[in-house]
Structure formats: structure tokens, C-alpha cells
C-alpha positions in Angstrom: 169.3 138.0 88.8 169.9 134.8 90.5 166.8 134.6 91.4 165.4 135.0 87.6 168.1 131.6 87.1 166.9 129.7 89.6 163.0 129.2 88.5 164.4 128.7 84.9 166.3 125.5 86.1 163.3 123.5 86.4 160.7 122.5 83.9 157.4 124.8 84.7 155.0 121.3 84.4 156.5 120.7 87.8 155.7 123.6 90.0 152.1 122.4 91.0 153.9 119.4 92.4 156.7 121.7 93.8 154.6 123.8 95.3 152.0 121.6 96.8 155.5 119.6 98.5 156.7 122.9 99.8 153.7 122.8 101.7 153.6 119.6 102.8 157.2 119.9 104.2 156.3 122.9 105.7 153.9 121.0 107.7 155.3 118.0 108.9 158.1 120.5 110.1 155.3 122.5 112.0 154.0 118.8 113.3 157.5 118.0 114.3 158.5 121.3 116.1 154.8 120.7 118.0 156.3 117.0 118.9 159.6 118.2 120.2 158.3 120.9 121.8 157.2 118.8 124.6 159.1 116.4 126.8 158.8 113.1 126.2 158.0 111.8 129.6 155.6 114.7 130.2 153.8 113.4 127.0 153.8 109.8 127.7 152.2 110.3 131.4 148.9 112.0 129.6 148.5 109.3 127.5 147.1 105.5 128.1 149.2 102.4 126.5 147.1 102.0 123.9 147.3 106.5 123.5 151.2 105.9 124.0 151.6 103.2 121.4 149.9 104.8 118.7 152.3 107.7 119.4 155.3 105.2 119.0 154.1 103.8 115.9 153.2 107.2 114.0 156.8 108.3 115.3 158.3 105.4 114.0 156.4 105.4 110.6 157.2 109.2 110.2 161.2 108.8 110.8 161.0 105.5 108.1 158.8 107.4 105.8 161.4 111.0 105.6 163.9 108.3 105.8 162.3 106.9 102.5 162.0 110.2 101.0 165.4 110.7 101.7 166.7 107.7 99.4 164.8 108.7 96.8 166.4 112.1 96.9 169.6 110.2 96.9 168.7 108.1 93.5 168.4 104.9 96.0 165.2 103.1 94.7 163.9 102.4 98.0 161.9 99.3 97.4 165.5 97.7 97.2 166.4 99.1 100.5 165.8 97.4 103.8 163.1 100.2 104.5 160.5 98.8 102.8 160.7 95.9 105.6 160.6 98.0 108.1 157.9 100.2 107.0 156.0 97.0 106.4 156.7 95.5 109.8 155.1 98.8 111.3 152.2 98.9 109.5 151.3 95.1 110.7 151.9 96.6 114.1 149.5 99.8 113.3 146.8 97.1 112.0 147.1 95.2 115.1 146.4 98.8 117.7 143.9 99.4 115.1 142.1 96.3 115.6 142.6 96.5 119.7 141.2 99.6 119.5 137.7 98.5 117.1 137.1 95.5 119.6 137.4 98.2 122.1 134.7 100.1 120.6 132.7 97.1 119.5 129.3 96.7 121.0 128.7 94.3 123.6 125.8 92.3 124.5 123.7 92.6 127.1 122.1 89.5 127.7 119.0 90.2 130.0 117.9 92.8 127.3 118.6 89.8 124.9 116.7 87.4 127.0 113.9 90.2 127.0 114.1 90.8 123.4 113.7 87.0 122.0 111.1 86.7 124.6 108.6 89.4 123.2 109.9 88.9 119.9 108.4 85.2 120.3 105.0 86.3 122.3 102.8 83.8 122.6 98.9 85.1 124.0 97.9 81.0 124.8 101.4 81.3 126.9 100.3 84.3 128.9 96.6 82.9 129.6 98.6 80.0 130.8 101.3 81.7 133.0 98.3 83.7 134.8 96.0 81.0 135.7 99.6 79.6 137.0 100.0 82.6 139.0 96.5 82.6 140.6 96.8 78.8 141.5 100.1 79.8 143.7 98.6 83.0 144.7 95.8 80.9 146.4 97.7 78.6 147.9 99.5 81.4 149.5 96.3 83.1 150.4 95.3 79.4 152.2 98.7 79.2 153.8 98.2 80.3 157.8 99.9 84.0 157.6 101.5 85.4 160.9 101.0 88.5 162.2 103.8 90.6 162.7 103.1 93.2 165.5 103.6 97.0 164.9 106.5 98.3 165.6 106.5 102.0 167.3 
């Protein structure tokens, strides 16, 4: 009978929203259990500094978001509380980490490949003929010079 009276205590229009909220809280609880089951030192040793920063930011943002929700449940406007500034500060650091990650993923310029690309893109057949002639002249000069013979080594 208590279950029937509890079901009638809230409007049925919000039933779907409450079910969604319950599943979200369950998901957050399972993630926190996974996170808390591991030793923090062991976890940090497996991560590089950038990943450590991401983990710390995620943890702080999650805790502050949960506190935001707590304030809402207590009837306190979180927009007028200091938690709003804290969440904004964390978001700025998250954006910094994202910029660093994006810079790491950005394409790097291969100067040799770029110069070959430009040289071939600006190809001029007349220029090629003058290069061949210059190469032949330098080869003829080299052939006119006495060559030293190297004795065969056995």
C-alpha cells in the first residue's frame, strides 16, 4: 500500500524524466565505483601528463556538477552561488587541454616534400632542357680531367 501512495505523490507527466534521471544517476554511480576501485597512484602512473590533467579535470568537473545538482535539490539557485565561477574556471582549463591535444594532432609540415611539390607544380619544360645542357657540360669537363686509377684490392 505504501508503494501505491508513493506512486501517486508526483505528477505522471514527469515519470519519463524521473526514469531518465534514475538511469543517469545509476550510470554516474557505476563510473564512480570503477574510478574509486583503482588506486589513484597506480592509475596516474599508467597515464602521461596530458592524460593525468584530463583525468583531474574530469574528476573536478564531475564533483562540481554533482554539487550544482545538490544545490538545485536544496532549492538554492546555483547561478548565484560560487560554484558557477568554479565550473567556468574548470571549463577554461579544459579548453586549454583541448588546444594542446589539437596541436599534437595537427599536421606537421615536411619541408622537403613541400619543396618537391612546389618544384613539380611549377614545372617548366624549357627549364628542364637548360638543366640537361648544364649537366652535360659539367660531365664533359669531368671526363676531360685526368682520372686517377685505383688499384684493385683483393
